[in-house]
N, C-alpha and C positions, 0 to 999 in steps of 0.2 A: 496074459502076464498079470500077476497080482502085485499088490503093493507090499513092499518089505520094509524093514527098519533100515534107516540110513545110518551112517557112521558118525553122525553129529552127536555132540555131547547132550543135546536136548533129548535124544532118544535112548540114551544109555541110563541104566539104573546105577545108583551109587549109594553107599552107606553114609548117612549123615551122622558121624559120631562126634561132632563138635570140633572145637578148635583148641589145641594145646600148644603152648610155647614153653620150652625148657621144663616140661612137666607141670606147668601151671595151667589149669583149665581156664581159658578165656571165655568160652561159651559152650553150652551143651548142644547147640545146633548152629549150623551155618546161617540160618535165617534170622537168628536172634543175636548174632555176633556183634559186639560193640565196636569192632575195628572199622575205621572209615574205609579202608581198602583191604581186601582179602590178602592174607600173607602169601597166597599162591599166585596172586595177580601181579605183584610188584616186588622186585628185590629190595627196593628202598623201604616199602611198607613192611616187609618181613624183618628187615634190620631194625626198624623203629619198634616193631612189636617185640622183637627179641630183647632189645635194650630195656623196654618197659618191664618185661618179665624178669630180667636180671635185677632191675632196680627194686622190684617188689620182693624178690628173694633176699636181697641185701638188707632192705629195711626190716623185713621179718626177722632175719638172723640177728641184727643189732638189737631189736626190741626184745626178742626171746632171751638172748644171752644177758642183757642188762637186767631183766626182771626174774631171772632164774635163781632159785634158792639153792646154792651149792657152789662148788668151785667152777672156775671158768672152763676147765677141761670137761667137767661133767655137763655143763651147759651146752658146750659145742657138740658133744656127742648126742645129747637129747635133741638139739636143734637139727642135727643131721638126720636123725631118725624121722623127725616131723616133716622135713623137706624131701625125704627119700633120696638123700645124697650121702657123700662121705664127709667125715669130719674135716678132711683137708680142704674141701670146697667151702665149708662154712668158715674156716680160717681165712680163705681168700676173700669171701664176702666181707668179713670184718675188717680186712686190710684195706679195702677200697675206700 
């Protein structure tokens, strides 16, 4: 009888494509991720990381729109393109 691979996660190969939350790249690799607890290991940690990502998007949207040269509607459309989202979502970020 030979030795085979077990079904533990230690023996499985996986693709380390980094960590993204709400479209924001937190890290390019799991091993260099700045999160104290992995988003997959804890529901509380995932919620906290999601809140952090949302706060970052909101801050970006406010700064982008405030410094944009043009009308507010044009600024929101340009910001949406930058964030890869819809103008409606940018309006929601600005309303928070």
